[in-house]
DOZA-628047 format. One record per residue: residue in three letters; x, y, z of N, C-alpha, C in turn. Coordinates in nm, 3 decimals. Example, Ala and Ser with C-alpha at 12.3 -4.5 7.8 and 13.67 -1.06 7.14 Angstrom:
2
   resn      n_c1      n_c2      n_c3     ca_c1     ca_c2     ca_c3      c_c1      c_c2      c_c3
    Ala     1.319    -0.569     0.780     1.230    -0.450     0.780     1.320    -0.330     0.780
    Ser     1.285    -0.225     0.708     1.367    -0.106     0.714     1.290     0.003     0.787
END
This chain:
216
   resn      n_c1      n_c2      n_c3     ca_c1     ca_c2     ca_c3      c_c1      c_c2      c_c3
    Met     9.704    -1.522     4.198     9.768    -1.481     4.073     9.792    -1.599     3.979
    Ala     9.827    -1.713     4.039     9.849    -1.832     3.957     9.719    -1.874     3.888
    Leu     9.607    -1.863     3.964     9.478    -1.900     3.906     9.441    -1.807     3.791
    Val     9.464    -1.676     3.812     9.434    -1.579     3.708     9.519    -1.605     3.584
    Leu     9.647    -1.638     3.605     9.737    -1.667     3.494     9.692    -1.790     3.417
    Val     9.649    -1.893     3.491     9.599    -2.015     3.426     9.475    -1.984     3.343
    Leu     9.384    -1.904     3.398     9.262    -1.870     3.325     9.292    -1.789     3.199
    Leu     9.388    -1.696     3.210     9.428    -1.617     3.094     9.487    -1.706     2.985
    Cys     9.573    -1.798     3.027     9.634    -1.890     2.929     9.528    -1.979     2.864
    Ala     9.434    -2.026     2.946     9.328    -2.111     2.893     9.243    -2.034     2.792
    Thr     9.213    -1.908     2.824     9.135    -1.824     2.732     9.210    -1.802     2.601
    Leu     9.341    -1.777     2.613     9.422    -1.756     2.493     9.424    -1.881     2.406
    Phe     9.446    -1.996     2.469     9.448    -2.120     2.392     9.312    -2.150     2.329
    Leu     9.203    -2.117     2.401     9.069    -2.139     2.347     9.045    -2.051     2.224
    Ala     9.090    -1.926     2.232     9.074    -1.835     2.119     9.156    -1.882     1.999
    Leu     9.279    -1.926     2.025     9.363    -1.976     1.917     9.303    -2.101     1.853
    Ser     9.247    -2.188     1.935     9.185    -2.310     1.882     9.065    -2.277     1.796
    Gly     8.984    -2.182     1.844     8.867    -2.140     1.766     8.906    -2.080     1.632
    Ala     9.013    -1.997     1.635     9.059    -1.936     1.511     9.111    -2.042     1.415
    Leu     9.182    -2.142     1.468     9.235    -2.248     1.384     9.122    -2.329     1.320
    Val     9.019    -2.360     1.399     8.904    -2.435     1.346     8.836    -2.356     1.235
    Thr     8.820    -2.224     1.256     8.756    -2.138     1.156     8.836    -2.136     1.026
    Val     8.970    -2.123     1.039     9.056    -2.119     0.921     9.048    -2.250     0.844
    Val     9.053    -2.362     0.916     9.048    -2.493     0.852     8.914    -2.513     0.781
    Ser     8.804    -2.473     0.849     8.671    -2.487     0.788     8.657    -2.403     0.663
    Thr     8.707    -2.279     0.671     8.698    -2.189     0.557     8.779    -2.242     0.440
    Glu     8.901    -2.287     0.467     8.985    -2.341     0.361     8.923    -2.465     0.298
    Ser     8.860    -2.548     0.380     8.796    -2.668     0.326     8.680    -2.631     0.236
    Ala     8.600    -2.530     0.278     8.487    -2.487     0.196     8.533    -2.425     0.066
    Val     8.639    -2.343     0.072     8.693    -2.280    -0.049     8.745    -2.386    -0.145
    Ser     8.817    -2.483    -0.091     8.871    -2.590    -0.175     8.759    -2.672    -0.239
    Ala     8.655    -2.703    -0.160     8.544    -2.782    -0.214     8.468    -2.705    -0.320
    Thr     8.449    -2.574    -0.298     8.378    -2.492    -0.396     8.457    -2.481    -0.526
    Phe     8.589    -2.465    -0.513     8.674    -2.459    -0.633     8.667    -2.589    -0.711
    Arg     8.674    -2.700    -0.640     8.667    -2.832    -0.705     8.531    -2.852    -0.772
    Glu     8.425    -2.812    -0.704     8.291    -2.826    -0.760     8.274    -2.737    -0.883
    Gly     8.331    -2.616    -0.878     8.321    -2.525    -0.991     8.393    -2.578    -1.114
    Ala     8.510    -2.636    -1.094     8.585    -2.694    -1.206     8.508    -2.810    -1.268
    Ala     8.449    -2.893    -1.183     8.370    -3.006    -1.235     8.246    -2.956    -1.308
    Ala     8.184    -2.850    -1.256     8.064    -2.795    -1.319     8.094    -2.738    -1.457
    Leu     8.209    -2.674    -1.472     8.246    -2.619    -1.603     8.260    -2.731    -1.706
    Ser     8.326    -2.839    -1.668     8.340    -2.953    -1.759     8.205    -3.019    -1.786
    Ala     8.118    -3.022    -1.684     7.987    -3.083    -1.702     7.902    -3.003    -1.801
    Ala     7.909    -2.871    -1.793     7.833    -2.787    -1.887     7.877    -2.814    -2.030
    Glu     8.007    -2.826    -2.050     8.059    -2.854    -2.184     8.016    -2.993    -2.231
    Ala     8.022    -3.091    -2.141     7.982    -3.228    -2.177     7.835    -3.232    -2.217
    Ala     7.750    -3.158    -2.146     7.607    -3.156    -2.178     7.583    -3.094    -2.315
    Ala     7.654    -2.985    -2.344     7.638    -2.922    -2.475     7.682    -3.015    -2.587
    Ile     7.796    -3.081    -2.569     7.846    -3.173    -2.671     7.751    -3.291    -2.688
    Arg     7.685    -3.330    -2.578     7.588    -3.442    -2.587     7.477    -3.412    -2.687
    Thr     7.439    -3.286    -2.702     7.329    -3.251    -2.792     7.370    -3.251    -2.940
    Phe     7.500    -3.259    -2.968     7.545    -3.256    -3.107     7.483    -3.369    -3.188
    Ala     7.469    -3.486    -3.126     7.413    -3.601    -3.199     7.269    -3.573    -3.242
    Asp     7.192    -3.506    -3.156     7.053    -3.473    -3.190     7.048    -3.368    -3.300
    Leu     7.135    -3.268    -3.292     7.137    -3.164    -3.394     7.181    -3.219    -3.529
    Ala     7.270    -3.318    -3.526     7.322    -3.374    -3.651     7.213    -3.445    -3.729
    Val     7.119    -3.510    -3.660     7.017    -3.588    -3.729     6.888    -3.508    -3.752
    Ala     6.884    -3.384    -3.702     6.764    -3.303    -3.723     6.752    -3.266    -3.871
    Thr     6.642    -3.302    -3.933     6.624    -3.272    -4.075     6.600    -3.123    -4.099
    Asp     6.549    -3.054    -3.998     6.518    -2.912    -4.010     6.545    -2.847    -3.876
    Leu     6.623    -2.739    -3.874     6.654    -2.671    -3.749     6.541    -2.579    -3.703
    Asn     6.446    -2.548    -3.788     6.339    -2.455    -3.749     6.256    -2.506    -3.631
    Pro     6.214    -2.634    -3.627     6.142    -2.682    -3.508     6.229    -2.678    -3.382
    Val     6.358    -2.696    -3.397     6.449    -2.687    -3.283     6.452    -2.545    -3.231
    Leu     6.470    -2.449    -3.321     6.477    -2.309    -3.281     6.342    -2.257    -3.232
    Gly     6.235    -2.319    -3.279     6.102    -2.279    -3.235     6.058    -2.343    -3.105
    Gly     6.133    -2.443    -3.059     6.103    -2.505    -2.930     6.011    -2.625    -2.937
    Ser     5.970    -2.668    -3.056     5.879    -2.782    -3.066     5.953    -2.915    -3.068
    Val     6.082    -2.913    -3.092     6.164    -3.036    -3.093     6.278    -3.018    -2.993
    Ala     6.294    -3.116    -2.907     6.398    -3.109    -2.804     6.495    -3.225    -2.820
    Ser     6.602    -3.220    -2.745     6.703    -3.326    -2.746     6.646    -3.454    -2.686
    Ser     6.707    -3.565    -2.720     6.668    -3.692    -2.659     6.716    -3.701    -2.514
    Phe     6.802    -3.609    -2.473     6.850    -3.606    -2.335     6.760    -3.511    -2.254
    Arg     6.651    -3.564    -2.203     6.557    -3.488    -2.121     6.514    -3.575    -2.004
    Asp     6.497    -3.515    -1.889     6.461    -3.591    -1.769     6.318    -3.566    -1.725
    Gly     6.233    -3.521    -1.815     6.093    -3.503    -1.779     6.040    -3.369    -1.824
    Pro     5.912    -3.340    -1.795     5.851    -3.214    -1.838     5.916    -3.093    -1.771
    Ala     5.921    -2.983    -1.847     5.987    -2.862    -1.796     5.914    -2.803    -1.677
    Ala     5.783    -2.829    -1.666     5.704    -2.767    -1.559     5.742    -2.820    -1.421
    Ala     5.796    -2.940    -1.414     5.830    -2.998    -1.284     5.959    -2.938    -1.231
    Pro     5.960    -2.887    -1.107     6.084    -2.831    -1.051     6.185    -2.942    -1.024
    Arg     6.312    -2.907    -1.034     6.420    -3.001    -1.007     6.491    -2.963    -0.876
    Arg     6.519    -3.064    -0.795     6.594    -3.039    -0.671     6.743    -3.050    -0.703
    Leu     6.817    -2.943    -0.679     6.958    -2.937    -0.711     7.042    -2.999    -0.599
    Pro     7.170    -3.025    -0.625     7.255    -3.088    -0.524     7.266    -3.009    -0.393
    Asp     7.247    -2.877    -0.398     7.257    -2.799    -0.274     7.123    -2.789    -0.201
    Gly     7.022    -2.862    -0.251     6.893    -2.865    -0.183     6.791    -2.764    -0.234
    Thr     6.833    -2.668    -0.314     6.740    -2.569    -0.367     6.665    -2.627    -0.486
    Met     6.555    -2.561    -0.523     6.473    -2.607    -0.634     6.500    -2.520    -0.758
    Leu     6.505    -2.585    -0.874     6.527    -2.515    -1.001     6.399    -2.517    -1.083
    Asp     6.348    -2.398    -1.115     6.233    -2.383    -1.203     6.289    -2.361    -1.344
    Leu     6.272    -2.459    -1.431     6.333    -2.450    -1.564     6.272    -2.339    -1.648
    Ala     6.143    -2.312    -1.631     6.080    -2.204    -1.707     6.137    -2.069    -1.663
    Ala     6.151    -2.050    -1.532     6.208    -1.925    -1.481     6.354    -1.913    -1.521
    Ala     6.428    -2.025    -1.517     6.568    -2.023    -1.557     6.582    -1.987    -1.704
    Thr     6.489    -2.034    -1.787     6.491    -2.001    -1.929     6.467    -1.851    -1.949
    Asn     6.373    -1.795    -1.876     6.347    -1.652    -1.887     6.465    -1.569    -1.839
    Leu     6.535    -1.618    -1.738     6.655    -1.547    -1.693     6.759    -1.541    -1.804
    Glu     6.770    -1.648    -1.882     6.861    -1.646    -1.996     6.809    -1.552    -2.105
    Gln     6.676    -1.547    -2.121     6.616    -1.466    -2.227     6.637    -1.315    -2.203
    Cys     6.607    -1.271    -2.080     6.606    -1.127    -2.056     6.655    -1.086    -1.919
    Gly     6.700    -1.183    -1.838     6.751    -1.149    -1.705     6.643    -1.131    -1.601
    Ala     6.520    -1.173    -1.630     6.409    -1.159    -1.536     6.327    -1.287    -1.534
    Ala     6.240    -1.300    -1.433     6.159    -1.422    -1.420     6.055    -1.433    -1.530
    Thr     6.009    -1.320    -1.583     5.918    -1.318    -1.697     5.972    -1.221    -1.800
    Cys     5.945    -1.246    -1.927     6.002    -1.163    -2.034     5.894    -1.113    -2.128
    Thr     5.908    -0.989    -2.169     5.823    -0.934    -2.275     5.903    -0.933    -2.406
    Glu     5.832    -0.912    -2.516     5.899    -0.907    -2.646     6.000    -0.792    -2.650
    Asp     5.962    -0.679    -2.591     6.053    -0.564    -2.589     6.180    -0.595    -2.511
    Gln     6.165    -0.667    -2.401     6.283    -0.703    -2.320     6.375    -0.795    -2.398
    Met     6.317    -0.889    -2.473     6.400    -0.983    -2.548     6.465    -0.917    -2.668
    Asn     6.404    -0.809    -2.718     6.462    -0.736    -2.831     6.558    -0.626    -2.787
    Ala     6.565    -0.603    -2.657     6.648    -0.493    -2.606     6.795    -0.522    -2.632
    Val     6.871    -0.418    -2.660     7.016    -0.430    -2.681     7.084    -0.415    -2.546
    Thr     7.154    -0.518    -2.503     7.227    -0.517    -2.376     7.368    -0.570    -2.401
    Pro     7.459    -0.552    -2.305     7.595    -0.604    -2.325     7.597    -0.755    -2.352
    Glu     7.506    -0.830    -2.290     7.505    -0.975    -2.312     7.423    -1.015    -2.434
    Arg     7.326    -0.930    -2.472     7.238    -0.959    -2.587     7.237    -0.837    -2.679
    Pro     7.343    -0.819    -2.756     7.360    -0.694    -2.832     7.299    -0.694    -2.972
    Trp     7.218    -0.798    -3.006     7.175    -0.811    -3.146     7.030    -0.767    -3.168
    Gly     6.967    -0.707    -3.068     6.833    -0.654    -3.085     6.732    -0.758    -3.128
    Ala     6.665    -0.734    -3.241     6.561    -0.826    -3.290     6.617    -0.963    -3.325
    Asn     6.748    -0.973    -3.343     6.812    -1.101    -3.374     6.864    -1.173    -3.249
    Asn     6.836    -1.118    -3.130     6.875    -1.187    -3.007     6.817    -1.328    -3.004
    Ala     6.896    -1.421    -2.956     6.849    -1.560    -2.947     6.726    -1.570    -2.859
    Arg     6.629    -1.649    -2.902     6.513    -1.684    -2.819     6.541    -1.822    -2.763
    Trp     6.598    -1.825    -2.644     6.646    -1.951    -2.589     6.531    -2.049    -2.567
    Gln     6.549    -2.168    -2.618     6.454    -2.277    -2.600     6.520    -2.386    -2.516
    Leu     6.448    -2.434    -2.415     6.500    -2.544    -2.335     6.516    -2.666    -2.425
    Tyr     6.638    -2.717    -2.435     6.666    -2.825    -2.531     6.703    -2.956    -2.463
    Ala     6.778    -2.950    -2.354     6.821    -3.072    -2.285     6.834    -3.044    -2.137
    Ser     6.811    -3.146    -2.057     6.826    -3.131    -1.912     6.837    -3.268    -1.847
    Gly     6.912    -3.276    -1.739     6.926    -3.401    -1.667     7.051    -3.402    -1.582
    Trp     7.080    -3.517    -1.525     7.198    -3.532    -1.439     7.319    -3.571    -1.521
    Leu     7.433    -3.523    -1.479     7.557    -3.550    -1.553     7.580    -3.700    -1.570
    Arg     7.546    -3.778    -1.471     7.569    -3.923    -1.480     7.489    -3.988    -1.592
    Asp     7.384    -3.920    -1.641     7.300    -3.976    -1.747     7.332    -3.919    -1.884
    Val     7.437    -3.841    -1.895     7.472    -3.780    -2.024     7.507    -3.887    -2.126
    Val     7.574    -3.992    -2.083     7.608    -4.102    -2.174     7.502    -4.211    -2.161
    Pro     7.486    -4.296    -2.263     7.381    -4.399    -2.258     7.393    -4.492    -2.137
    Gln     7.515    -4.532    -2.102     7.532    -4.619    -1.988     7.561    -4.534    -1.864
    Pro     7.491    -4.558    -1.753     7.516    -4.481    -1.632     7.663    -4.491    -1.590
    Ile     7.719    -4.380    -1.549     7.858    -4.378    -1.506     7.868    -4.315    -1.368
    Glu     7.979    -4.337    -1.302     8.004    -4.271    -1.174     8.057    -4.132    -1.205
    Ala     7.979    -4.031    -1.174     8.012    -3.894    -1.210     7.977    -3.801    -1.095
    Pro     8.035    -3.682    -1.091     7.998    -3.584    -0.988     7.848    -3.556    -0.989
    Asn     7.794    -3.524    -0.874     7.650    -3.500    -0.860     7.618    -3.360    -0.910
    Leu     7.599    -3.348    -1.040     7.575    -3.218    -1.105     7.454    -3.227    -1.195
    Tyr     7.373    -3.121    -1.195     7.257    -3.114    -1.283     7.289    -3.019    -1.396
    Val     7.256    -3.058    -1.521     7.294    -2.979    -1.637     7.171    -2.943    -1.720
    Val     7.176    -2.825    -1.779     7.068    -2.776    -1.864     7.131    -2.715    -1.989
    Val     7.068    -2.739    -2.105     7.116    -2.682    -2.231     7.001    -2.611    -2.300
    Trp     7.026    -2.488    -2.342     6.930    -2.412    -2.423     6.987    -2.395    -2.563
    Val     6.897    -2.381    -2.661     6.940    -2.361    -2.799     6.878    -2.232    -2.851
    Gly     6.952    -2.161    -2.935     6.905    -2.036    -2.993     6.966    -2.015    -3.131
    Asp     6.914    -1.916    -3.202     6.962    -1.887    -3.337     7.099    -1.822    -3.333
    Asp     7.181    -1.854    -3.432     7.314    -1.795    -3.444     7.301    -1.645    -3.472
    Pro     7.368    -1.558    -3.396     7.353    -1.413    -3.415     7.413    -1.361    -3.545
    Leu     7.484    -1.445    -3.620     7.533    -1.401    -3.750     7.417    -1.375    -3.847
    Glu     7.301    -1.434    -3.817     7.184    -1.409    -3.901     7.126    -1.272    -3.869
    Thr     7.087    -1.200    -3.971     7.034    -1.065    -3.953     6.896    -1.052    -4.016
    Asp     6.821    -1.164    -4.018     6.689    -1.161    -4.082     6.579    -1.116    -3.989
    Gly     6.612    -1.089    -3.861     6.512    -1.046    -3.766     6.416    -1.155    -3.722
    Asn     6.448    -1.280    -3.752     6.363    -1.393    -3.714     6.447    -1.497    -3.640
    Pro     6.463    -1.480    -3.509     6.548    -1.573    -3.434     6.485    -1.709    -3.407
    Leu     6.363    -1.731    -3.457     6.298    -1.860    -3.439     6.310    -1.949    -3.562
    Ala     6.390    -1.905    -3.659     6.406    -1.984    -3.781     6.549    -1.973    -3.831
    Asp     6.596    -2.081    -3.891     6.729    -2.082    -3.950     6.725    -2.007    -4.084
    Ala     6.839    -1.950    -4.122     6.846    -1.877    -4.249     6.816    -1.971    -4.366
    Ala     6.725    -1.929    -4.452     6.689    -2.012    -4.567     6.799    -2.016    -4.672
    Asp     6.875    -1.909    -4.681     6.984    -1.900    -4.779     7.100    -1.988    -4.732
    Val     7.132    -2.090    -4.808     7.239    -2.183    -4.767     7.375    -2.114    -4.764
    His     7.387    -1.997    -4.828     7.514    -1.925    -4.829     7.523    -1.821    -4.717
    Ala     7.415    -1.805    -4.640     7.415    -1.710    -4.529     7.511    -1.759    -4.421
    Pro     7.584    -1.667    -4.354     7.682    -1.710    -4.253     7.622    -1.784    -4.135
    Gly     7.492    -1.762    -4.108     7.430    -1.830    -3.995     7.351    -1.954    -4.031
    His     7.354    -1.994    -4.159     7.280    -2.113    -4.200     7.340    -2.238    -4.139
    Asp     7.252    -2.326    -4.088     7.294    -2.452    -4.026     7.386    -2.431    -3.906
    Ala     7.365    -2.322    -3.835     7.444    -2.295    -3.714     7.350    -2.253    -3.602
    Val     7.379    -2.295    -3.480     7.298    -2.258    -3.364     7.390    -2.218    -3.250
    Leu     7.331    -2.142    -3.158     7.398    -2.113    -3.031     7.349    -2.215    -2.929
    Leu     7.438    -2.265    -2.848     7.403    -2.351    -2.736     7.453    -2.286    -2.608
    Arg     7.365    -2.275    -2.513     7.405    -2.223    -2.382     7.379    -2.333    -2.280
    Ala     7.483    -2.371    -2.207     7.473    -2.481    -2.111     7.510    -2.433    -1.972
    Ala     7.439    -2.484    -1.873     7.466    -2.451    -1.733     7.472    -2.579    -1.652
    Ala     7.560    -2.581    -1.554     7.572    -2.695    -1.462     7.559    -2.644    -1.320
    Tyr     7.479    -2.713    -1.239     7.450    -2.673    -1.102     7.504    -2.780    -1.008
    Gly     7.574    -2.736    -0.903     7.632    -2.831    -0.809     7.611    -2.791    -0.665
    Ala     7.682    -2.856    -0.576     7.676    -2.823    -0.434     7.737    -2.685    -0.409
    Tyr     7.715    -2.634    -0.289     7.767    -2.503    -0.248     7.715    -2.390    -0.338
    Ser     7.596    -2.409    -0.395     7.534    -2.310    -0.484     7.620    -2.278    -0.606
    Val     7.700    -2.373    -0.649     7.786    -2.354    -0.766     7.702    -2.359    -0.893
    Arg     7.729    -2.265    -0.985     7.670    -2.267    -1.119     7.775    -2.216    -1.217
    Arg     7.799    -2.294    -1.321     7.891    -2.251    -1.426     7.819    -2.259    -1.560
    Arg     7.842    -2.159    -1.645     7.769    -2.148    -1.772     7.867    -2.127    -1.886
    Ile     7.835    -2.187    -2.001     7.915    -2.166    -2.121     7.820    -2.139    -2.238
    Glu     7.876    -2.081    -2.342     7.800    -2.059    -2.466     7.889    -2.098    -2.582
    Ile     7.835    -2.178    -2.672     7.914    -2.223    -2.786     7.833    -2.205    -2.914
    Val     7.902    -2.192    -3.024     7.841    -2.194    -3.157     7.866    -2.332    -3.215
    Ala     7.758    -2.400    -3.253     7.768    -2.532    -3.316     7.722    -2.519    -3.460
    Arg     7.801    -2.574    -3.551     7.772    -2.560    -3.694     7.771    -2.698    -3.759
    Arg     7.674    -2.719    -3.850     7.663    -2.847    -3.921     7.734    -2.838    -4.056
    Trp     7.819    -2.938    -4.081     7.884    -2.953    -4.211     7.867    -3.097    -4.255
    Asp     7.802    -3.117    -4.367     7.786    -3.251    -4.424     7.732    -3.351    -4.322
    Gly     7.632    -3.309    -4.245     7.568    -3.398    -4.149     7.644    -3.419    -4.020
    Val     7.753    -3.346    -4.000     7.832    -3.356    -3.876     7.830    -3.221    -3.806
    Val     7.807    -3.222    -3.676     7.806    -3.098    -3.599     7.942    -3.078    -3.535
    Arg     7.996    -2.958    -3.554     8.127    -2.926    -3.498     8.118    -2.799    -3.414
    Leu     8.205    -2.793    -3.316     8.211    -2.675    -3.229     8.290    -2.566    -3.301
    Ala     8.226    -2.449    -3.321     8.291    -2.340    -3.392     8.354    -2.238    -3.297
    Ser     8.293    -2.219    -3.180     8.349    -2.125    -3.081     8.299    -2.164    -2.942
    Trp     8.369    -2.118    -2.841     8.339    -2.156    -2.702     8.375    -2.039    -2.612
    Arg     8.290    -2.006    -2.515     8.325    -1.905    -2.415     8.249    -1.933    -2.286
    Glu     8.311    -1.897    -2.175     8.244    -1.910    -2.046     8.171    -1.781    -2.016
    Leu     8.050    -1.795    -1.962     7.969    -1.680    -1.925     7.986    -1.653    -1.776
    Arg     8.003    -1.530    -1.741     8.018    -1.492    -1.600     7.889    -1.429    -1.548
END
């Protein structure tokens, strides 16, 4: 009976130890994911703000909206896949299409479709890959920063109703003239991804943030 009692106690202690290890591991993962998510949100905003300097000096926004001119913050050709901090690969072309229509490939009808996230029909933004790279390279001098990869897309401001999302409004008095949408995403460990969308507007050669929202 003493042996049976010892075995029962040992089994109980083993179960309690296993449960404690599981709880500690889970709490550590939750805490790390929360910390990574907070850093990713700030990184997405920093990447978007980084592009303001390029937008400010652009003589014409039409090449930007058409995709022929990109930010000076680029880490190479879009065709090359990027290895993210969690070990997965990011296809920038596929990621761009996901922003365009929620699928790996997009048709014109899909991009013109009215959806809760893209409610402007023919005036829906045609997202162009504008900037990409590591957070540590956002500033000219390398800094010690969280290991996060950031991507920024640019699109036409939805206040324009000309049905041409690849060009800025020609009328200087139009509400969408000299304004663009920027959508930024940051990718981190634990499969973390945080996305924001902002409206950036140019006034007298200076780009200012007009609105900001996080995308879920």
